C-alpha angles and dihedrals in degrees: 000000000000094000096072149306126308115308101236091191088073094061091042091054094042092054092045089054093047091049091052088051091046088235102112094117094040101060126057116219121222116191124204128176136073099000107152107148143036088249089060089052094047091051091051093048091050090052093051110273116142098192134025123201113211110203124158096016089058092046091052091048089054092054100267122151128207109237123169092341095309134095112246124192114206122205096252090098123061120222087254090053090052092048091050091047091051091048093049092046092052091046089052091050091048093048093049092049090050091052090052090052092049091049088060093048095257123128096210133036089227089064092062116116133188088258089066092063131081130191121228096201132050090231092056091046092052095046097045103029090234112139121247118262109264093019119117111236110242118247117245091248094055 
């Protein structure tokens, strides 16, 4: 999780496999790894994930520290402080995801689709299949 953001290729490949098996609607997809922001969550929802698991970012928000490869919680936060921090962190993620949806003209993050996204680098575009920002998507007949 510390190495980088979510690897969108994983969800792309998972959905391609489920489509080939004709099971896309039958299996729920949970995504874990590198999710740090509401924008990450909105991207994953638009690509087909049903659930996101927030790991280290949540632990850090709750006052955790990374020590020798493990999260350690020191006693300077009460359980109530940690609960409040977790609540505020999730509200922030939710609010950011909602803003991303509104920026694309959608009223709900669950209405986002891959077509609403744009890549800002060629590498991202190639790995995810999401068109580059400013590029006109090619028609099916082209």
